[in-house]
C-alpha beads as a LAMMPS data file, in Angstrom:
LAMMPS data file: protein, C-alpha beads

86 atoms
85 bonds

1 atom types
1 bond types

-500.0 500.0 xlo xhi
-500.0 500.0 ylo yhi
-500.0 500.0 zlo zhi

Masses

1 110.0

Atoms # bond

1 1 1 303.573 -429.419 -408.581
2 1 1 305.010 -426.526 -406.693
3 1 1 303.175 -424.718 -404.016
4 1 1 303.910 -420.913 -403.944
5 1 1 302.566 -418.162 -401.663
6 1 1 303.782 -414.563 -400.653
7 1 1 305.298 -416.172 -397.258
8 1 1 307.640 -418.642 -399.032
9 1 1 308.381 -416.527 -402.315
10 1 1 309.516 -413.600 -399.805
11 1 1 311.512 -415.667 -397.787
12 1 1 313.673 -417.296 -400.486
13 1 1 313.620 -413.725 -402.017
14 1 1 315.387 -412.468 -399.076
15 1 1 318.101 -414.657 -399.839
16 1 1 318.393 -413.119 -403.428
17 1 1 316.776 -416.165 -405.248
18 1 1 313.466 -416.668 -407.155
19 1 1 310.792 -419.541 -407.368
20 1 1 312.515 -420.274 -410.306
21 1 1 315.874 -420.934 -408.818
22 1 1 314.461 -423.003 -406.150
23 1 1 312.387 -424.999 -408.776
24 1 1 315.498 -425.728 -411.063
25 1 1 317.370 -426.985 -407.936
26 1 1 314.646 -429.598 -407.158
27 1 1 314.242 -430.521 -410.487
28 1 1 318.026 -430.810 -411.025
29 1 1 318.871 -434.503 -412.371
30 1 1 322.031 -434.256 -410.673
31 1 1 320.733 -432.985 -407.337
32 1 1 322.145 -434.445 -404.311
33 1 1 319.518 -435.149 -401.228
34 1 1 320.900 -434.173 -398.119
35 1 1 319.782 -435.044 -394.562
36 1 1 315.982 -434.862 -393.807
37 1 1 314.316 -434.018 -390.640
38 1 1 310.897 -433.466 -388.945
39 1 1 309.882 -430.008 -387.632
40 1 1 306.490 -429.077 -386.573
41 1 1 305.095 -432.475 -387.366
42 1 1 306.386 -432.212 -391.299
43 1 1 309.120 -433.897 -392.774
44 1 1 311.538 -431.670 -394.322
45 1 1 313.671 -432.454 -397.429
46 1 1 316.880 -430.998 -398.535
47 1 1 318.616 -430.832 -401.937
48 1 1 321.775 -429.459 -403.522
49 1 1 321.458 -428.575 -407.017
50 1 1 321.996 -425.931 -409.634
51 1 1 319.820 -423.026 -410.295
52 1 1 318.712 -421.219 -413.434
53 1 1 321.608 -418.951 -413.409
54 1 1 324.216 -421.590 -412.585
55 1 1 324.764 -421.204 -409.054
56 1 1 324.804 -424.347 -406.823
57 1 1 322.168 -423.734 -404.162
58 1 1 320.810 -425.666 -401.153
59 1 1 316.882 -425.756 -400.999
60 1 1 314.592 -427.135 -398.174
61 1 1 311.181 -427.881 -398.749
62 1 1 308.149 -430.044 -397.506
63 1 1 305.268 -431.895 -399.116
64 1 1 301.909 -430.951 -398.643
65 1 1 298.933 -432.224 -400.482
66 1 1 300.996 -433.892 -403.163
67 1 1 302.656 -430.497 -403.880
68 1 1 306.275 -429.399 -403.352
69 1 1 306.538 -426.413 -400.724
70 1 1 310.052 -424.958 -401.178
71 1 1 310.502 -422.623 -397.912
72 1 1 314.417 -421.955 -397.971
73 1 1 317.007 -421.285 -400.263
74 1 1 320.533 -420.282 -399.972
75 1 1 323.847 -420.551 -401.544
76 1 1 325.549 -424.083 -401.054
77 1 1 328.578 -424.144 -398.531
78 1 1 332.056 -425.008 -400.292
79 1 1 331.667 -428.301 -398.597
80 1 1 328.247 -428.534 -400.483
81 1 1 329.418 -427.689 -403.665
82 1 1 332.323 -430.303 -403.641
83 1 1 329.437 -433.033 -402.728
84 1 1 327.340 -431.939 -405.620
85 1 1 330.399 -431.861 -408.466
86 1 1 331.353 -435.352 -407.206

Bonds

1 1 1 2
2 1 2 3
3 1 3 4
4 1 4 5
5 1 5 6
6 1 6 7
7 1 7 8
8 1 8 9
9 1 9 10
10 1 10 11
11 1 11 12
12 1 12 13
13 1 13 14
14 1 14 15
15 1 15 16
16 1 16 17
17 1 17 18
18 1 18 19
19 1 19 20
20 1 20 21
21 1 21 22
22 1 22 23
23 1 23 24
24 1 24 25
25 1 25 26
26 1 26 27
27 1 27 28
28 1 28 29
29 1 29 30
30 1 30 31
31 1 31 32
32 1 32 33
33 1 33 34
34 1 34 35
35 1 35 36
36 1 36 37
37 1 37 38
38 1 38 39
39 1 39 40
40 1 40 41
41 1 41 42
42 1 42 43
43 1 43 44
44 1 44 45
45 1 45 46
46 1 46 47
47 1 47 48
48 1 48 49
49 1 49 50
50 1 50 51
51 1 51 52
52 1 52 53
53 1 53 54
54 1 54 55
55 1 55 56
56 1 56 57
57 1 57 58
58 1 58 59
59 1 59 60
60 1 60 61
61 1 61 62
62 1 62 63
63 1 63 64
64 1 64 65
65 1 65 66
66 1 66 67
67 1 67 68
68 1 68 69
69 1 69 70
70 1 70 71
71 1 71 72
72 1 72 73
73 1 73 74
74 1 74 75
75 1 75 76
76 1 76 77
77 1 77 78
78 1 78 79
79 1 79 80
80 1 80 81
81 1 81 82
82 1 82 83
83 1 83 84
84 1 84 85
85 1 85 86
């Protein structure tokens, strides 16, 4: 279901988060979708949700071969947290 390798694990880790955090946000039943966009010929999806540690995070991912490939994870902004909590 999720596509992980050294590159995306390292990038997410630079922000202090783990694969488990990103996966929890994507699977959060209360997650909020954010604007999607195309880059490098791929559609990118964004969601705001809660991590395993309870943090509200913003995760960006692409779909590749039927798998979810997260590649960016950061703390949600104040506005994003408000949107999630509504």
